[in-house]
Structures are given as structure tokens and as C-alpha cells.
C-alpha positions in Angstrom: -12.6 -19.9 126.4 -10.5 -16.6 126.2 -9.8 -17.1 129.8 -7.7 -20.2 129.1 -5.8 -18.2 126.5 -4.9 -15.5 128.9 -3.8 -18.1 131.4 -1.6 -19.6 129.0 0.0 -16.4 127.9 0.6 -15.6 131.6 2.2 -18.9 132.0 4.4 -18.5 128.9 5.4 -15.1 130.1 6.3 -16.4 133.7 7.6 -19.8 132.5 10.5 -19.8 135.0 8.1 -19.1 138.1 5.7 -21.7 136.8 8.2 -24.4 136.3 9.9 -23.8 139.6 6.5 -23.8 141.4 5.5 -27.0 139.8 8.9 -28.6 140.7 8.6 -27.4 144.1 5.0 -28.6 144.5 5.9 -32.2 143.3 8.9 -32.3 145.7 6.7 -31.1 148.6 4.1 -33.7 147.8 6.7 -36.4 147.4 8.3 -35.5 150.7 4.9 -35.4 152.3 4.0 -38.8 150.9 7.3 -40.2 152.1 6.9 -38.8 155.5 3.4 -40.1 156.1 3.8 -43.3 154.3 1.3 -45.1 152.2 -1.2 -47.3 154.1 -2.3 -49.1 151.0 -5.3 -51.4 151.3 -6.4 -54.5 149.2 -10.0 -55.3 149.8 -13.4 -53.9 149.1 -14.4 -56.6 146.7 -17.7 -57.4 148.4 -20.6 -55.1 148.6 -21.3 -53.1 151.8 -24.4 -53.2 153.8 -25.8 -56.6 152.5 -27.6 -59.5 154.4 -24.3 -61.5 154.0 -22.3 -58.8 155.7 -24.8 -58.4 158.7 -24.6 -62.2 159.0 -20.9 -62.2 159.1 -21.0 -59.7 162.0 -23.4 -61.9 163.7 -21.3 -65.0 163.2 -18.2 -63.2 164.6 -20.0 -63.1 167.9 -19.8 -66.9 168.0 -16.3 -66.9 166.8 -17.3 -68.3 163.6 -16.9 -65.5 161.0 -15.3 -66.2 157.6 -11.6 -66.9 158.6 -9.0 -64.2 157.5 -6.2 -66.7 157.7 -6.3 -70.4 156.9 -3.1 -72.2 158.1 -2.7 -75.7 156.8 -0.4 -77.4 159.2 1.1 -80.8 158.1 2.8 -83.0 160.7 5.1 -86.1 160.3 3.0 -88.0 162.7 -0.8 -88.3 162.7 -2.5 -85.2 163.9 -4.1 -87.1 166.8 -0.7 -88.3 168.2 0.1 -86.7 171.5 3.1 -84.9 170.3 1.4 -83.5 167.1 -1.8 -82.6 169.3 0.3 -80.7 171.9 2.1 -78.8 169.2 -1.1 -78.0 167.5 -2.7 -76.7 170.7 0.3 -74.5 171.5 0.2 -73.0 168.1 -3.6 -72.3 168.3 -3.2 -70.7 171.8 -0.2 -68.6 170.6 -2.4 -67.3 167.8 -5.5 -66.6 169.9 -3.2 -64.7 172.4 -1.8 -62.4 169.8 -3.0 -58.8 169.6 -5.9 -57.9 167.1 -6.8 -61.7 166.9 -10.5 -62.2 167.4 -10.6 -66.0 167.6 -8.3 -69.0 166.6 -10.1 -72.3 166.0 -8.2 -75.5 165.0 -8.8 -79.3 164.9 -6.9 -79.5 168.2 -9.1 -77.2 170.4 -12.4 -78.3 168.7 -12.0 -81.9 167.8 -14.1 -81.2 164.6 -13.4 -83.9 162.0 -14.0 -81.5 159.2 -10.7 -79.5 160.2 -8.7 -82.7 159.7 -7.3 -83.8 156.4 -8.4 -87.1 154.8 -4.9 -88.6 155.4 -5.0 -87.6 159.0 -1.6 -85.9 158.8 -2.8 -82.3 158.3 -5.2 -80.0 160.2 -6.4 -76.5 159.7 -6.0 -73.6 162.1 -8.5 -70.8 161.2 -7.7 -67.2 162.5 -10.2 -64.5 162.7 -8.7 -61.1 162.8 -10.1 -57.9 164.2 -10.7 -54.7 162.2 -11.2 -54.1 158.5 -9.4 -55.7 155.6 -6.5 -53.3 155.8 -5.9 -53.8 159.6 -6.4 -57.6 159.1 -3.6 -57.6 156.5 -1.4 -55.5 158.8 -2.0 -58.0 161.6 -1.4 -61.0 159.3 1.8 -59.6 158.2 3.3 -59.8 161.7 1.2 -62.9 162.8 2.3 -65.4 160.2 6.1 -65.0 160.6 5.7 -65.3 164.4 3.7 -68.6 164.0 6.3 -69.9 161.6 9.0 -69.2 164.1 7.2 -70.8 166.9 6.3 -74.0 164.9 8.2 -77.1 165.9 10.7 -78.7 163.3 8.1 -81.4 162.6 5.4 -79.0 161.6 5.0 -77.5 158.1 2.7 -74.3 157.7 1.2 -73.3 154.5 -0.9 -70.1 154.7 -4.0 -68.9 152.8 -7.0 -66.9 153.4 -8.2 -63.4 152.5 -5.8 -61.6 154.7 -2.7 -63.4 153.3 -4.0 -63.0 149.7 -4.1 -59.1 150.5 -0.6 -59.2 151.9 0.7 -61.1 148.9 -1.1 -59.0 146.4 0.1 -55.7 147.9 3.6 -56.9 147.8 3.3 -58.1 144.2 1.5 -54.9 143.0 4.4 -52.8 144.3 6.8 -54.9 142.3 4.7 -54.7 139.2 4.6 -51.0 139.5 8.4 -50.8 139.0 8.4 -53.6 136.3 5.7 -51.7 134.3 7.1 -48.4 134.5 10.5 -49.6 133.2 8.6 -50.8 130.2 6.2 -47.7 129.8 8.7 -44.9 129.8 11.1 -45.9 127.1 8.3 -47.3 124.8 6.1 -44.2 125.2 9.1 -42.0 124.5 9.8 -43.9 121.4 6.2 -43.4 120.2 6.3 -39.7 121.0 9.7 -39.3 119.1 8.4 -41.2 116.1 5.1 -38.9 116.1 6.8 -35.5 116.7 10.1 -36.3 114.9 11.6 -33.8 117.4 13.3 -34.7 120.5 12.5 -31.4 122.3 8.8 -31.7 121.4 8.6 -35.1 122.8 9.9 -33.8 126.1 6.7 -31.7 126.7 4.0 -34.4 126.8 6.5 -36.8 128.6 7.2 -34.1 131.3 3.6 -33.4 131.7 2.6 -37.0 132.0 5.5 -37.8 134.6 4.4 -34.9 136.6 0.9 -35.8 136.6 1.6 -39.4 137.6 4.0 -38.4 140.4 1.6 -35.8 141.7 -1.3 -38.2 141.7 0.7 -40.8 143.5 1.9 -38.4 146.1 -1.7 -37.2 146.9 -2.9 -40.8 147.1 -0.3 -41.7 149.5 -1.4 -38.9 151.8 -5.0 -39.8 151.1 -4.6 -43.3 152.5 -4.4 -41.9 156.0 -7.9 -40.5 155.5 -9.8 -43.3 153.7 -8.9 -46.8 152.4 -7.1 -46.5 148.9 -6.5 -49.7 147.1 -2.9 -50.6 146.3 -4.0 -51.2 142.8 -4.7 -47.5 142.6 -1.1 -46.9 142.4 -0.8 -49.1 139.3 -3.9 -47.6 137.7 -2.8 -43.9 138.6 0.5 -44.3 136.8 -1.0 -46.0 133.7 -4.0 -43.7 133.3 -2.2 -40.6 134.5 0.6 -40.9 132.1 -1.6 -41.9 129.2 -4.2 -39.2 129.6 -1.6 -36.5 130.3 0.3 -37.3 127.2 -3.0 -37.5 125.3 -3.9 -33.9 126.3 -0.6 -32.5 125.8 -0.2 -34.1 122.5 -3.3 -32.5 121.0 -2.4 -29.1 122.6 1.1 -29.1 121.3 0.0 -30.1 117.9 -2.5 -27.1 117.8 0.3 -24.8 119.0 2.6 -25.9 116.0 -0.4 -25.4 113.7 -0.8 -21.9 114.8 2.9 -21.2 114.7 2.8 -22.5 111.0 0.1 -19.8 110.3 2.5 -17.1 111.3 1.6 -16.2 114.9 4.6 -15.7 117.2 5.0 -18.2 120.1 3.1 -16.3 122.8 0.1 -15.7 120.4 0.2 -19.3 119.2 0.1 -20.8 122.7 -2.8 -18.5 123.7 -4.6 -19.4 120.6 -4.1 -23.1 121.1 -5.3 -23.0 124.7 -8.3 -21.0 123.8 -9.4 -23.9 121.4 -7.8 -27.1 122.4 -7.5 -26.0 126.0 -11.4 -25.8 126.2 -11.5 -29.2 124.6 -9.1 -30.5 127.3 -11.4 -29.1 130.1 -14.4 -30.7 128.7 -12.6 -34.0 128.1 -11.4 -34.0 131.8 -14.8 -33.2 133.1 -16.3 -36.0 131.0 -13.7 -38.5 132.2 -14.2 -37.3 135.8 -18.0 -37.7 135.6 -17.6 -41.2 134.1 -15.3 -42.2 137.0 -17.4 -40.4 139.7 -20.3 -42.3 138.6 -18.8 -45.5 139.8 -19.2 -44.1 143.4 -22.8 -45.5 143.2 -21.5 -48.8 143.5 -21.3 -50.1 147.1 -17.8 -51.7 146.5 -14.8 -50.4 148.4 -12.3 -51.3 145.6 -14.3 -49.6 142.9 -14.9 -46.4 145.0 -11.1 -46.4 145.9 -10.2 -46.6 142.2 -12.9 -44.0 141.2 -11.3 -41.5 143.7 -7.8 -42.2 142.4 -9.0 -41.7 138.9 -10.5 -38.4 139.8 -7.2 -37.1 141.3 -5.4 -38.3 138.2 -7.7 -36.5 135.7 -7.4 -33.3 137.7 -3.6 -33.3 137.6 -3.6 -34.2 133.8 -5.9 -31.3 132.9 -4.0 -28.7 135.2 -0.7 -29.9 134.1 -1.7 -29.4 130.4 -3.3 -26.1 130.9 -0.5 -24.4 133.0 2.7 -26.4 132.6 2.6 -26.8 128.8 2.7 -23.0 128.0 5.7 -22.7 130.4 7.6 -25.5 128.8 6.9 -24.3 125.4 8.3 -20.9 126.5 11.4 -22.7 127.9 12.1 -24.7 124.8 11.3 -22.0 122.4 11.8 -22.5 118.8 12.9 -26.0 119.1 9.2 -27.0 119.1 8.1 -25.3 116.0 11.0 -25.4 113.6 11.9 -21.7 113.9 15.4 -22.8 114.7 17.6 -24.5 112.2 17.0 -28.2 112.1 19.9 -30.7 112.1 20.1 -33.2 109.2 19.5 -36.7 110.0 16.8 -38.3 112.2 15.2 -35.0 113.0 15.6 -33.3 109.6 11.7 -33.2 109.1 10.3 -30.5 111.4 7.3 -31.2 113.7 5.0 -28.6 112.3 2.9 -31.1 110.2 2.1 -33.3 113.1 -1.6 -32.7 112.9 -1.9 -33.4 109.1 -2.2 -36.9 107.8 -2.6 -37.5 104.0 -3.2 -41.2 104.8 -6.2 -40.5 107.3 -7.5 -37.9 104.7 -7.6 -40.8 102.1 -9.5 -42.8 104.6 -12.0 -40.1 105.3 -12.7 -39.5 101.8 -13.2 -43.2 101.1 -15.7 -43.4 104.0 -17.7 -40.3 103.0 -17.9 -41.5 99.5 -19.5 -44.9 100.7 -20.9 -44.2 104.2 -23.4 -47.0 104.3 -20.9 -49.6 103.5 -18.1 -48.4 105.8 -20.7 -47.5 108.6 -22.4 -51.1 108.5 -19.0 -52.9 108.5 -17.9 -50.8 111.4 -21.0 -51.3 113.3 -21.2 -55.0 112.8 -17.6 -55.4 114.0 -18.4 -53.6 117.4 -21.7 -55.4 117.8 -19.8 -58.7 117.2 -17.4 -57.9 119.9 -20.3 -57.0 122.2 -22.0 -60.4 121.8 -19.8 -62.3 124.3 -21.0 -60.0 127.1 -24.2 -62.3 127.3 -21.8 -65.0 128.8 -20.4 -62.8 131.5 -19.9 -64.7 134.8 -18.9 -62.3 137.6 -17.0 -63.7 140.5 -15.3 -62.4 143.8 -11.6 -62.1 144.0 -9.8 -65.0 145.7 -6.3 -66.3 145.5 -6.5 -67.1 141.9 -5.5 -63.5 141.2 -2.1 -64.3 142.4 0.8 -66.0 140.4 0.6 -69.7 140.3 3.5 -70.1 142.7 2.3 -67.8 145.4 1.9 -69.5 148.8 -1.6 -68.3 149.4 -2.6 -70.0 146.0 -0.8 -73.2 146.4 -2.0 -73.6 150.0 -5.6 -73.0 149.1 -5.3 -75.8 146.2 -3.8 -78.1 148.9 -6.7 -77.6 151.3 -9.2 -78.3 148.5 -7.4 -81.5 147.6 -6.8 -82.9 151.1 -10.1 -82.1 152.8 -13.4 -83.3 151.9 -15.1 -80.1 153.1 -12.9 -77.0 152.6 -13.7 -74.0 154.7 -14.2 -71.8 151.6 -17.3 -73.9 150.8 -19.0 -73.1 154.0 -22.4 -71.4 154.3 -22.8 -70.2 157.9 -26.4 -69.9 159.1 -26.7 -67.8 162.2 -29.8 -68.4 164.4 -29.5 -65.7 166.9 -32.7 -66.5 168.8 -32.5 -70.3 168.8 -31.4 -72.4 171.8 -29.5 -75.5 170.8 -30.1 -77.2 174.1 -33.9 -76.6 174.5 -34.7 -76.7 170.8 -32.6 -79.6 169.7 -35.6 -81.3 168.1 -36.4 -78.2 165.9 -32.6 -77.9 165.1 -32.5 -81.5 164.2 -35.5 -81.1 161.8 -34.1 -77.9 160.2 -30.7 -79.6 159.6 -32.2 -82.6 158.0 -34.0 -80.3 155.7 -30.9 -78.5 154.8 -29.1 -81.7 154.1 -31.7 -82.7 151.4 -31.2 -79.5 149.4 -29.5 -79.8 146.0 -25.9 -79.0 146.3 -25.6 -79.5 150.1 -22.9 -82.0 150.8 -23.0 -81.8 154.7 -24.6 -79.9 157.4 -23.0 -79.4 160.8 -24.8 -78.3 163.9 -24.4 -78.3 167.6 -26.7 -81.5 167.7 -25.1 -83.5 165.0 -23.7 -83.8 161.4 -26.0 -84.6 158.5 -25.7 -85.7 155.0 -28.5 -86.5 152.4 -31.2 -85.9 154.8 -30.0 -88.1 157.8 -27.8 -87.8 160.7 -24.2 -89.2 160.2 -22.6 -88.3 163.4 -23.4 -86.9 166.9 -22.8 -83.4 167.9 -19.5 -82.6 169.9 -20.3 -79.1 171.1 -20.9 -78.7 174.8 -23.5 -76.5 176.4 -23.2 -72.8 175.4 -24.8 -70.3 177.9 -25.3 -68.0 175.1 -28.6 -67.6 173.1 -28.2 -68.5 169.5 -26.6 -71.2 167.5 -24.9 -71.8 164.2 -25.6 -74.1 161.4 -22.8 -74.8 158.8 -23.8 -75.9 155.3 -20.9 -77.4 153.0 -21.6 -77.0 149.3 -20.7 -79.9 146.9 -19.8 -77.6 144.1 -17.1 -75.0 143.8 -17.8 -71.9 145.7 -18.4 -69.6 142.8 -20.4 -71.9 140.7 -24.0 -71.6 139.7 -24.8 -74.7 141.8 -23.5 -73.0 145.0 -25.4 -69.8 144.2 -28.6 -71.8 144.0 -27.8 -73.4 147.2 -27.5 -70.0 148.9 -30.9 -69.0 147.4 -32.3 -72.4 148.7 -30.9 -72.1 152.3 -32.2 -68.6 152.7 -35.6 -69.7 151.5 -35.9 -72.7 153.9 -38.2 -72.1 156.9 -36.8 -72.3 160.4 -39.5 -73.8 162.4 -39.5 -72.1 165.9 -35.8 -71.1 165.6 -36.3 -67.5 164.6 -34.8 -65.6 161.6 -31.8 -67.0 159.9 -28.9 -65.0 158.6 -26.6 -66.6 155.9 -23.0 -65.8 155.4 -20.0 -67.2 153.7 -18.1 -66.5 150.5 -20.9 -67.7 148.3 -23.4 -65.6 150.1 -21.3 -62.7 149.7 -21.0 -63.3 146.0 -24.7 -63.5 145.5 -25.3 -60.2 147.6 -22.6 -58.4 145.8 -24.1 -59.4 142.4 -27.3 -58.2 143.4 -26.0 -55.0 144.7 -24.1 -54.3 141.4 -27.3 -55.3 139.4 -29.4 -52.7 141.4 -26.8 -50.0 141.1 -26.0 -50.5 137.5 -29.1 -48.7 136.0 -28.2 -45.7 138.1 -24.7 -45.6 136.8 -25.7 -46.1 133.2 -28.4 -43.4 133.4 -26.2 -40.8 135.4 -23.2 -41.4 132.9 -25.2 -41.3 129.7 -27.3 -38.4 130.6 -24.4 -36.3 132.1 -22.2 -37.1 129.1 -25.0 -36.1 126.7 -25.5 -32.8 128.5 -21.8 -32.0 128.6 -21.4 -32.7 124.8 -24.4 -30.8 124.1 -22.8 -27.8 125.8 -19.6 -28.4 123.9 -20.9 -28.9 120.5 -24.3 -27.2 120.6 -25.5 -30.1 118.5 -28.0 -32.6 120.0 -27.4 -35.0 117.3 -23.7 -35.1 117.6 -24.0 -35.5 121.4 -26.6 -38.4 121.0 -24.2 -40.0 118.5 -21.2 -39.7 121.0 -23.4 -41.3 123.7 -24.4 -44.3 121.4 -20.9 -44.8 120.2 -19.6 -44.7 123.7 -22.2 -47.4 124.7 -21.2 -49.5 121.8 -17.5 -49.1 122.9 -18.3 -50.2 126.4 -19.9 -53.3 124.9 -17.0 -54.0 122.8 -14.7 -53.7 125.8 -16.6 -56.0 128.0 -17.1 -58.5 125.1 -13.3 -58.5 124.5 -12.7 -59.0 128.2 -15.3 -62.1 128.3 -13.8 -63.4 125.0 -10.2 -63.3 126.1 -10.3 -64.1 129.7 -13.4 -66.1 130.3 -14.0 -68.1 127.1 -10.4 -68.4 125.8 -9.0 -68.4 129.4 -5.9 -66.5 128.4 -4.8 -66.6 132.1 -5.6 -70.4 132.3 -8.2 -72.2 134.1 -9.5 -70.7 137.4 -8.0 -72.0 140.6 -11.3 -72.7 142.2 -12.4 -75.1 139.4 -15.4 -75.0 137.2 -16.1 -72.7 134.4 -13.8 -69.6 133.9 -15.1 -66.4 135.6 -14.1 -62.7 135.8 -13.7 -60.7 139.0 -16.8 -58.6 139.4 -15.1 -55.2 139.8 -13.1 -55.4 136.5 -15.9 -55.1 134.1 -17.3 -52.0 135.8 -13.9 -50.3 135.8 -13.2 -51.2 132.1 -16.6 -49.9 131.2 -16.0 -46.6 132.9 -12.5 -46.1 131.6 -13.5 -47.3 128.0 -16.5 -44.9 127.9 -14.5 -41.9 129.2 -11.5 -42.5 126.9 -13.8 -42.9 123.8 -15.8 -39.7 124.5 -12.3 -37.9 125.0 -11.4 -38.8 121.5 -14.9 -37.9 120.3 -14.6 -34.4 121.7 -11.2 -33.8 120.1 -12.4 -34.9 116.7 -15.9 -33.0 116.7 -14.0 -29.8 117.9 -11.9 -29.8 114.7 -14.9 -30.6 112.6 -17.1 -27.8 114.1 -14.4 -25.2 113.5 -14.2 -26.1 109.8 -18.1 -26.3 109.6 -18.2 -22.7 110.9 -15.8 -21.6 108.3 -17.1 -23.4 105.2 -20.7 -24.6 106.0 -19.7 -27.7 104.0 -20.4 -31.0 105.9 -18.0 -33.2 104.0 -15.3 -30.6 104.2 -15.7 -30.5 107.9 -15.7 -34.3 108.2 -12.5 -34.8 106.1 -10.7 -31.9 107.7 -11.4 -33.3 111.1 -10.2 -36.7 110.5 -7.1 -35.4 108.4 -6.1 -33.1 111.4 -6.7 -35.6 114.2 -6.0 -39.1 112.7 -2.4 -39.1 113.2 -2.8 -37.6 116.6 -5.3 -40.3 117.5 -2.9 -42.9 116.4 -0.1 -41.6 118.5 -2.5 -40.9 121.5 -3.9 -44.3 121.2 -0.6 -46.0 121.2 0.4 -44.0 124.2 -2.6 -45.1 126.1 -2.3 -48.7 124.9 1.3 -48.8 126.0 0.5 -47.2 129.3 -2.4 -49.3 130.1 -1.1 -52.5 128.2 2.0 -52.4 130.4 -0.3 -53.8 133.2 -0.3 -57.0 131.2 3.4 -57.5 132.7 1.7 -57.7 136.1 1.6 -61.0 137.9 -1.8 -60.1 139.4 -4.5 -61.2 137.1 -6.8 -58.4 137.8 -4.4 -55.8 136.4 -3.7 -58.1 133.4 -7.3 -58.4 132.5 -7.7 -54.5 132.8 -4.6 -53.6 131.0 -5.1 -55.9 128.0 -8.8 -54.9 127.7 -8.1 -51.2 127.8 -5.2 -51.4 125.4 -7.3 -53.2 122.7 -10.4 -51.1 123.0 -8.4 -47.9 122.8 -6.8 -49.0 119.5 -10.1 -50.2 118.2 -11.8 -46.9 119.1 -9.0 -44.8 117.5 -9.3 -46.6 114.3 -12.8 -48.3 113.7 -14.9 -45.8 115.7 -13.1 -42.4 115.0 -11.8 -43.3 111.5 -14.9 -45.2 110.2 -18.0 -44.9 112.3 -18.0 -41.3 113.1 -17.3 -39.9 109.6 -19.9 -42.5 108.1 -22.6 -41.4 110.6 -22.0 -37.8 110.2 -22.0 -38.0 106.3 -25.4 -39.7 106.4 -26.7 -37.1 108.8 -25.5 -34.2 106.6 -26.5 -30.7 107.8 -28.6 -32.1 110.6 -25.2 -32.8 112.5 -24.8 -29.0 113.1 -28.6 -28.1 113.9 -29.2 -26.5 117.3 -32.1 -24.6 118.8 -29.7 -21.8 119.4 -27.9 -21.7 116.0 -28.1 -18.6 114.1 -26.5 -17.3 110.9 -24.1 -14.9 112.8 -21.5 -17.6 113.3 -21.1 -18.3 109.6 -21.1 -14.5 108.8 -18.3 -13.7 111.2 -16.2 -16.8 110.5 -13.4 -16.2 107.8 -13.9 -18.3 104.7 -11.6 -21.3 104.2 -10.7 -23.1 101.0 -12.5 -26.5 100.3 -10.4 -29.3 101.7 -12.4 -32.1 100.3 -15.3 -32.9 97.9 -18.4 -31.2 99.1 -21.7 -32.9 99.7 
């Protein structure tokens, strides 16, 4: 792209203006972000527009939606004592009277035994908050302290529920950001110093990475005023932004140093570097952007939020590399390329040999000498890592993502231990057309049928309580002038277990004789519908991503076989990433057993995000590698020479780039939020595997076996070889 070279040379000549403009823009964005504040959200884990969501809306009309806050109130005296009952009713009334509270239900204002603990010294106050998840969290942040302050000395409040989980997770994620960045910056700087062997050269990718991350965070803070942006987007933006920007700058700066070593002056070298590597950066950024944009097909607010954040980050990374790097090169001058005298000591070796690696050359020669052996071994390794994907058990986010000492988690565990029927195990059936008074017999028959379903522990209706197909208690609900009634089914199994999933399907399939249509909601119903929504959208995302990446790589390489190979290896990398995730965090349970009990599970959004990021990063490395191979092929028309040259001139860069991304993403392991730990560890591992096994073994083995077919294209002519200058052989030819 000659245009990129011209832009780079313009930026080089006007370095002071460019650097001043970038600094001013970053300051302006930061000031704007601070002035508007970041209204970060923490939700969007369930699919939108599902049957469970419609049932949830209908249930809220009866004041029986899934509670946003679950307050476990322990009393010194039994909860039925006059003093405890009076205090409980007062707290319930206080909660119901607060702004943005839709309903407040407790044992004391309903008399439901299910809301009283088994030892009769505890009771539940369930609060339904108005608005979306972000507004509910905002309300909870003010409501909970007010209720604590109003509680009498004899009452002990422990809070859980989705809204309080969101509040806790948001605060924890903000602390994690500071903790991870304090680790990322010095370690990344050390990796770059060891790679470049030049302090000045290290400043360039570090400056671009920091600028990209800060710029993206500022834009995201402003974007929170327009649409919900997850608080986890902050952590992802810093990790991904710094890693990608350093990657792009690393390859561009190495190419600049290579051109300087050939005798070009600084301006010519930076122009040539951006004409070649700059074009590669553009294609890499477009590929990554497409992979992340494809996630928008999933009807999950969290995934869409992180997808938008990733698009902003990728844009800053590419623009920073194309415009900021030439200006930094001009400002630092000969410090980057060895044209100034070097001091003895740690920096005595110049950085001009960054893109040449004798060790990787030896690897490439060995692989091309025995491609079947090396290729089979590498493929078997990736396939072996992919096998655990068959055991993937996706789940919805709950309080188990929080640290074990978080109140929302300990309170939820206490409710499960002290109550025979915890609220999270409720399935609420909304019969909007039924009349409990005139259709008591039909409602009784329906409840008895539900109570016989496998996995149903108890059924609660306006006409009575049921278990094992028979009535065990009379109903306590008085006459309700509204049309419609509710039926509550309690699961005997943990909410995210396969038994509860089967119960959801059975409840939905049970006929409602004369009671009209039934809508089923509850956490288990949301999980079932979210799984189905993801399953329905998955083929669309897969097809769009693979086809778009194939077309983009075909435009870049002009080789159908190379583009197809990149798509296949990218798919293998996705499988390996998901397999590692399942192996480490589901089978081996690195994070410990799940708080909800039962078999270990993975939050449903993390495999999707990991797959998109893994595919995008792996294709990024593919583009950089193939671009160097293609250049040598056009000069020599020797396939093995091109392969070895490409590995030799990118292997060391891949090692450094992979280490930077692994450090950036792996720093999420320091988080106390399990979602970020899973994502960070998985991405760090797969990036290192891709930079070694895939780029160092599988790619050269495949391309050696394919031979000249690698470079066939319907538009190929002999003119390219005729005009390209001859190059000396750099490896044995085949």
C-alpha cells in the first residue's frame, strides 16, 4: 500500500505535530471521560427476547419476578416472636417504600413457610428492583446500606442476589484493573527490553500500547452514556489493547530496523516498513475486528458489550501503529537502529538483528526436512487439546464468580444450607388467563401433575402446597381481583444441573387443562433459553467468521490454499483454546468446586469470547508470517527458501509478541473475578501454543507438503517474478 508509506513519511516529517496532537487527543478524551464518568454495567449474561424473559416480565406484574436482592435476616429470637415480626415487617415496608423498588416480599408480610429458615431464626426478604441490570445495581448500592442502618441491633443482614453480585463484581473488577496493570507494565517492559536489547526501541511499542489502552478506555467511558458497557470491558480493553498494540508496533519496528540495515535513510526506511508491514497491520486489524464483530450475532448483552469494546481497542491499536510509530521513530532518531554509537554493557548489541533468529531457522530447516513427522505431531497435539470440548457444560453467571469471602457468595451459601427450598431453585409458572378462585379444581389437578415430575421437590400455588403428587398444606393467599395466577415449582437438584434442565423442559411440556398458556421463568429457565439461543446463533457466527477471514486472507495472499489453511488452523486453535478451558477450569477445577454444587461448569459467555479472541490472534500471526514468506517467494520462486526465510525472520518476533500478549492477558489471572481468571489463563496458554506449535511446526510442515501449490492463484502471472529482484538462497531448496 504506497499510501501507507506516504502517510508514514508525512508523520515522520511532522513528528512534533503528530506527537503533540496525539498527546492532546489522549488528554482530551481522558478529561471527557472523567467529566461524564463511567456508568459501567455488569449484566447481560442471559439471552434477550427469550420465552423465559417474556415470562419474567409477566411474573413481575404479580410481584413475583426473580428477586434482584435476597436479604437473609437472622434474629436472636424466633422470627415468629412479636418483636422479631415487628422488626421484619418494618424492614419490609421500608424496602418497599424506597424509590425504584418494584416489590418487597418477606416471610413477615406473606406468611410463606418457604421464606423461613429450617431453624426458625432466619427469614428472607426478597426485593424486586425496577429498570435494567445497571439501574438495579445502582439502586441496590444505595438501598442495602439504608436497610443495614435501619435494622435493629438484634437483626443480622446478609445480602445476595443478582443486583448485589453485580455491585460486588463491579467494585472488584475496578480494583483488579489496578492490580493487573501494576504487574503488566513492568513485566511487558522487561520482555521488550530483552527482545530489542535497546531501551529506546522498547519505548516505541510501550508508548503505542499505553496510548491505545488509555484512548480506548476513555472512549468506552463516554460510550457508557449511550449504551450498556460491561465493567469487564475495562479489564479486557487494557489487556487486549496493550497486547495488540505492542504486537503491531513490534513487527513494524523490526521491519524498519531491517530496512535501515539495508542502507535506507530513516525516512525511507519507515516509509518502506509501513508500505509492507503497515499493510499487514491493516489486514490483521480488519481480521480481528471482524472476528469480534461477529459476536454481535449472539443475543447476550455481555458479549455484545465486550465485542464493541474490542472493536474500539483494535481501531486504536492499528491507528496508533500507522501514525504514531513513524513520529516516534523520527523523535528518537538513530537510537532505534544503531546509527548512533552504542554504549558498552547491557545494550552493547544493537537491535538491528531483531527480526533474524538462527534458532528458529534451525527449527524451520528441521520441519521442512521431515514435514510429515512434525506436521502429524503438531496436529495430534492440537486435536488432543480439543477433545475435552465434548464435555463443555455452559452455565449462567452467579455469585460463584466472586471471591470466596465476598458477602454475596457467603450469603447465598447460607441460604442454601438453612432453607429447604432456596429461592434460586424456583421455577415460576405464569398462568395469565387462569382464575385461582373459579378454577381451583383445575389448578389443583395441574399442581398435582407438576409435583409428580422427576426433579420437582415442591409445588406452591394459591390453593395449596404439593409434594410427590399430593397436597401437603392449604393455600394461604387471599382472594386476588386480578386475572391470572402463579405456580412455583422448586427443583430438588442444583439450579444449573442437568436434572433441573430436564425439569424445565418437563414443566413447559405439561398440559394446563383449562388454565390457558403457561409461561415459565426462573434462573434454570433463563439458562435453558440462553443455551438454546447461543446454539442457534453459533452456526451463523462460525460461518460469518470463517468465510470473512478466508476472503480477507485471499485478498491479502492471493492464494486460495494459504487462505484455506489459515482458516483450518484457526479453527484448530479455537478448539484447542476451548479444550484447555474445559480441561483446566471444568475437569481439573483449578478455581475449586462451584459454589452451586454439582459438577463443575463454565460461564456460557467465556467460551464464546475466548474462541473469537483466539481465532483473531492466531490469524494475526498467520498474516505476519505469510507476508514474509510471500515476499521471499516472489524474489526466489523457491518454496522451501520462502518458508525458512519467513520463520527465520518472524520466529523471534512471534516469541516476543506472544510473551507480551500472554503477559497482558495472563495478568487477568491475578483477578479475584473467576470470569477474568478463566479468560486470561486460556488466552495466555493458547497464544504461546500458537506462536510455537502452530507457527513454528504446523504452518511450515503444511506449506512444505503443499509445495508450489501454496502460491497458485487464478490471477497469478509471471510478471511478478520477472520484476522482483533476485535474492540469494537462504535454505536448501525443494
